[in-house]
Backbone as numpy.savetxt, mean C-alpha at the origin, in Angstrom:
# Nx Ny Nz CAx CAy CAz Cx Cy Cz
11.61 -19.80 -7.76 10.37 -19.22 -7.23 10.70 -18.31 -6.06
10.07 -17.16 -6.10 10.31 -16.13 -5.09 8.94 -15.70 -4.50
8.98 -15.40 -3.22 7.79 -14.86 -2.56 8.22 -13.92 -1.48
7.70 -12.71 -1.52 7.91 -11.70 -0.50 6.93 -11.90 0.64
7.39 -11.97 1.79 6.54 -12.16 3.00 6.22 -10.84 3.61
7.06 -9.83 3.38 6.87 -8.54 4.01 7.91 -8.26 5.10
7.96 -6.99 5.53 8.86 -6.62 6.60 10.31 -7.06 6.27
10.71 -6.83 5.03 12.07 -7.20 4.56 12.39 -8.69 4.73
11.38 -9.55 4.52 11.56 -10.96 4.54 10.98 -11.56 3.28
11.61 -12.58 2.77 11.10 -13.35 1.63 11.65 -14.79 1.66
11.09 -15.59 0.80 11.62 -16.93 0.61 11.85 -17.16 -0.87
12.86 -17.95 -1.14 13.19 -18.22 -2.59 13.77 -19.60 -2.72
13.53 -20.19 -3.86 14.18 -21.44 -4.28 14.71 -21.24 -5.69
16.00 -21.09 -5.82 16.69 -20.77 -7.08 17.58 -21.96 -7.43
17.23 -22.72 -8.49 18.04 -23.87 -8.94 18.28 -24.81 -7.72
17.32 -25.06 -6.94 17.37 -25.99 -5.79 17.99 -25.39 -4.56
18.46 -24.18 -4.62 19.04 -23.52 -3.46 17.96 -22.72 -2.71
17.81 -22.95 -1.47 16.77 -22.28 -0.69 17.39 -21.07 0.00
16.73 -19.95 -0.10 17.06 -18.72 0.59 15.88 -18.23 1.37
16.16 -17.54 2.49 15.09 -16.91 3.22 15.63 -15.67 3.92
14.72 -14.81 4.36 15.12 -13.64 5.12 15.45 -12.47 4.24
16.40 -11.68 4.73 16.77 -10.45 4.02 17.41 -10.77 2.63
18.27 -11.81 2.54 18.92 -12.08 1.26 17.91 -12.44 0.22
16.91 -13.25 0.52 15.85 -13.59 -0.45 15.04 -12.36 -0.80
14.75 -11.50 0.15 14.03 -10.26 -0.11 14.80 -9.33 -1.00
16.09 -9.21 -0.76 16.93 -8.37 -1.64 16.99 -8.90 -3.03
17.07 -10.24 -3.21 17.08 -10.89 -4.51 15.73 -10.58 -5.22
14.62 -10.72 -4.48 13.31 -10.45 -5.11 13.19 -9.02 -5.49
13.66 -8.07 -4.74 13.66 -6.69 -5.14 14.50 -6.44 -6.37
15.62 -7.06 -6.47 16.49 -6.93 -7.61 15.86 -7.43 -8.91
15.21 -8.58 -8.82 14.55 -9.14 -9.99 13.35 -8.27 -10.36
12.62 -7.74 -9.39 11.52 -6.88 -9.68 11.96 -5.62 -10.41
13.06 -5.01 -9.96 13.58 -3.83 -10.62 14.07 -4.16 -12.03
14.67 -5.28 -12.23 15.19 -5.71 -13.54 14.08 -5.86 -14.61
12.88 -6.19 -14.08 11.74 -6.38 -14.98 10.99 -5.17 -15.30
11.31 -3.98 -14.72 10.62 -2.77 -15.02 10.99 -2.34 -16.49
10.06 -1.63 -17.14 10.25 -1.40 -18.56 11.31 -0.40 -18.96
11.56 0.68 -18.27 12.51 1.69 -18.75 13.54 1.90 -17.69
14.72 2.39 -18.15 15.81 2.63 -17.22 15.44 3.75 -16.20
14.76 4.74 -16.63 14.36 5.78 -15.73 13.46 5.29 -14.63
12.59 4.43 -14.97 11.67 3.83 -13.96 12.45 2.95 -13.06
13.42 2.16 -13.54 14.25 1.31 -12.72 15.04 2.16 -11.76
15.59 3.22 -12.22 16.39 4.12 -11.32 15.49 4.75 -10.27
14.34 5.22 -10.69 13.39 5.82 -9.69 12.99 4.86 -8.62
12.62 3.68 -8.96 12.16 2.68 -7.94 13.34 2.26 -7.06
14.59 2.06 -7.68 15.71 1.65 -6.92 16.09 2.72 -5.89
16.12 3.99 -6.28 16.43 5.04 -5.38 15.36 5.16 -4.25
14.08 5.02 -4.63 13.00 5.10 -3.62 13.15 3.97 -2.59
13.44 2.75 -3.07 13.60 1.65 -2.20 14.86 1.79 -1.28
15.96 2.30 -1.90 17.21 2.49 -1.17 17.01 3.46 -0.07
16.24 4.55 -0.32 15.99 5.55 0.73 15.10 4.99 1.84
14.26 4.04 1.53 13.31 3.54 2.55 13.94 2.48 3.40
15.07 1.94 3.05 15.68 0.81 3.81 16.03 1.26 5.26
16.71 2.39 5.43 17.12 2.68 6.79 16.04 3.36 7.65
14.91 3.70 7.07 13.84 4.45 7.76 12.63 3.57 7.93
11.91 3.69 9.06 10.66 2.95 9.24 9.57 3.61 8.32
8.51 2.84 8.04 7.42 3.34 7.21 6.69 4.50 7.91
6.19 5.41 7.10 5.37 6.49 7.65 3.96 6.04 7.85
3.51 6.06 9.08 2.15 5.62 9.38 1.41 6.84 9.95
0.27 7.09 9.45 -0.53 8.20 9.89 -1.91 7.67 10.40
-2.24 8.16 11.53 -3.56 7.77 12.06 -4.33 9.03 12.39
-5.48 9.10 11.82 -6.33 10.30 12.07 -7.22 9.99 13.28
-7.19 10.86 14.26 -8.05 10.68 15.42 -9.41 11.37 15.24
-10.41 10.64 14.72 -11.71 11.22 14.55 -12.57 10.81 15.69
-13.30 11.79 16.18 -14.23 11.47 17.31 -15.58 11.11 16.70
-16.40 10.55 17.48 -17.81 10.17 17.05 -18.57 11.37 16.59
-18.41 12.49 17.24 -19.13 13.77 16.85 -18.73 14.18 15.45
-17.42 14.14 15.12 -16.98 14.53 13.80 -17.55 13.65 12.71
-17.66 12.36 12.99 -18.18 11.40 12.05 -19.69 11.69 11.79
-20.42 11.91 12.83 -21.87 12.20 12.76 -22.06 13.49 11.99
-21.27 14.52 12.31 -21.39 15.81 11.63 -21.11 15.68 10.15
-20.09 14.92 9.79 -19.75 14.74 8.38 -20.86 14.00 7.63
-21.50 13.00 8.27 -22.60 12.27 7.67 -23.79 13.18 7.44
-24.08 14.01 8.43 -25.27 14.92 8.24 -25.02 15.97 7.17
-23.79 16.45 7.09 -23.46 17.43 6.00 -23.54 16.74 4.67
-23.12 15.48 4.57 -23.24 14.79 3.27 -24.67 14.57 2.90
-25.53 14.23 3.86 -26.96 14.04 3.59 -27.60 15.37 3.11
-27.22 16.42 3.70 -27.80 17.74 3.29 -27.29 18.18 1.91
-26.18 17.75 1.50 -25.65 18.10 0.18 -26.26 17.30 -0.96
-26.92 16.16 -0.66 -27.55 15.32 -1.68 -28.70 16.10 -2.27
-28.96 15.87 -3.63 -30.17 16.35 -4.24 -31.44 15.88 -3.52
-32.48 16.63 -3.62 -33.77 16.26 -2.92 -34.24 14.81 -3.27
-34.28 14.54 -4.54 -34.82 13.23 -4.98 -33.93 12.08 -4.46
-32.66 12.27 -4.50 -31.75 11.23 -3.99 -31.93 11.03 -2.51
-32.13 12.16 -1.78 -32.27 12.10 -0.34 -33.57 11.28 0.00
-34.60 11.52 -0.70 -35.86 10.83 -0.48 -35.68 9.37 -0.75
-35.03 8.97 -1.79 -34.75 7.55 -2.18 -33.93 6.91 -1.05
-32.90 7.61 -0.58 -32.05 7.09 0.44 -32.78 6.86 1.75
-33.63 7.77 2.12 -34.47 7.61 3.35 -35.44 6.45 3.19
-35.96 6.23 2.02 -36.90 5.14 1.80 -36.16 3.81 1.92
-34.88 3.72 1.48 -34.14 2.51 1.51 -33.69 2.15 2.96
-33.53 3.17 3.80 -33.04 2.86 5.15 -34.08 2.69 6.14
C-alpha cells in the first residue's frame, strides 16, 4: 500500500515493511511511472519530475485590486445579451 502525502513525503507498507518520507515517495513515483502506458510518456514524466526535484514549485499570485475586480464585472455585464442581462437582474 502506498500513499503520497505531498512535499516529497509518502508512506508505504510493502510486504510488511514500513517506509516513510523521501524513500517511500521515491518508490511511489517509480511505481507511478512504471504504470504509464507508453515508453515515451514514461520518459517525459520521469524527466519532468527529475528536473523539478532540485527546484521549488513555481507559485504565481496575481495582485488584483478591488477596483479591477469591479471593472471586470461591469464589463462582463455590459457584454451580455440584453435578454440575459434582464434575466440576471431579475434573479439578483
